[in-house]
C-alpha angles and dihedrals in degrees: 000000000000090000089058099041101043096066090049092050090046092054095044096048091063086068101035093041088215105119123222102157127038110188092186127037120182118205122193104212092177138024093196132073142198093219126075103209121183091222095054138052100196091103088063087067088069088082102018101057114074102165108090095219090056092051097049138356112271124237090243093055092046090053089051090052092049089054098045114029094075091073089070092059094228119195093196135022113199118203113210143140133111099334108329095196090067091067111104090224096048094119093048091047091053091051098045097042089049088056088055102043106016090227128065121185126187132209106204144152086229096228098112100033094092089068095052098082130245095265092061093043092051089054090065117089097196136013121202103197123189110246111170102145128053097209140021097273097045090046092052093047095050101035098035097231135079095246108128095106092046089052091050089051091052090053090053090053094047092048092055098048114123089230099038118204125213109266118206124187106223108204121188107204119217140139096297097055112021090098091054103065096126092047092048093050094047094045091050090052092048093050093054105257117152093221143340123242119199127207130176116243112263108239105165112046131081090237124121091047094298088128085069102034106031136260126319119274094251094184091059095043110032115088117236127225095274091049090054094048090055091044091053092050091048097049090053090058098050123108110240097168098103098044094243090129100065113227091012125224091330092067094046091048089052091053091049089050090050092053092046091051090053086058091052093255104129137320128320114254115271114261125223111180141146099172096131089056098047105032146024134208116222115198126209091269094048094258113144134223126189089229140344093280106036124086128265112283101181129295135295090272092059101051092133101032122112101272093053094040091050091050092054094042093053100039114108107180091197094062106021109115094225094046093047090060096039117136094202112050097180119178120179116201129197092257092055090044089057091052094053 
């Protein structure tokens, strides 16, 4: 019965704005990180945040989530942050959230995963691991730490697990790496990733702790005209035939269009997204966002109270300033929902 009713509820809630089914729930286990990326300010929380519950999710809050998230019938729980593997209860969280959703995915820089134990790692269905530099020096320059060899060791461990997860290289493109598409693709293949997924660096939203530490350094991150010319030449020469480059040339062209638009050269890419109607983001304190980039609209206990309802009713992703500049644009349809 649930299998029949949930897709109907999912479709209807995008009109009523009152949520009954949340296929994807994102949980921020940590609000600190052991990388120091130029495109992100979360690592600045390492020193700035003094209240424990703001640094990492408390055991009490985790227990409350274990007791309550099942009512949303999630298909996937995504552990993020900050670096989720730094949480002392990471292994337990993987196990308990898997009991709720059946599928746990993890967004990680990969540096601490090797210390988590094979049992925890095998409980994860998919890892999205940050991969912004194709060699040791480029990795250190972009991500602020000398971690390329540690990342390679993590990939070796994940590839030898008895129950092997899917391993996706998540590459945030920006000034320091847009000219290196062929090297990034080949390095990801050589290290044992299943595919590489490219995103443009977010420059406009208060996400990634910029609401606490100030806006992104656009001059250091945004590619210039020559960077984009080389990027365009490189993406035309990539091999897309085996699906290793997720989204193919269309996704890379969209990223190039996004960067050109930021320079005033054309329109921003069109956005098609229903994230606030099919997911929620739960921060370490329990506060809730409609997506990674939108503001706090309550907490996970108030999904259908007035602040959250008003946000969804009034959000037009075609005209909202944050949505217009979004680097994700994720829309989940009923057919994809049924396949989850």
